[in-house]
C-alpha angles and dihedrals in degrees: 000000000000092000094049090051096045096045102032105014092231125147117209095214093190106065107162141143091262092056094055116089116192120190139166122253111201118207118190114200112214093194101058098015097238131142119216127188118210120186116222132185133217126196109218137180100060096165091105093051119124133198112252093236090065105092099166127075118251092197127041095229126066116256124216142062106297094206088070102032120115119264088241095057092047091051094042108037094171094060122096121246116265133192089259089057091050093048090051089053089056088052091052089052092051091052092045092051094046094049093045 
């Protein structure tokens, strides 16, 4: 998410557990003949993404998965999504995954 925002200035706006894909990457070292597994994540489902320069809503209703939305956005539905809101969504996913 950070790379998409820094390079392209796009906000995902629907960060949720269903949009995170976690997969193993296996690396085989030829020198010491070891196999390492690294877990990587991919943020999918970017069709609701919006450029950060767009400050007005294109749709009257709020988009996103409300279970993972920030408390500020749920209390202020007319406000645009900010980086802080996106980061809070990742925190909600972490708590959701840990409890589950």
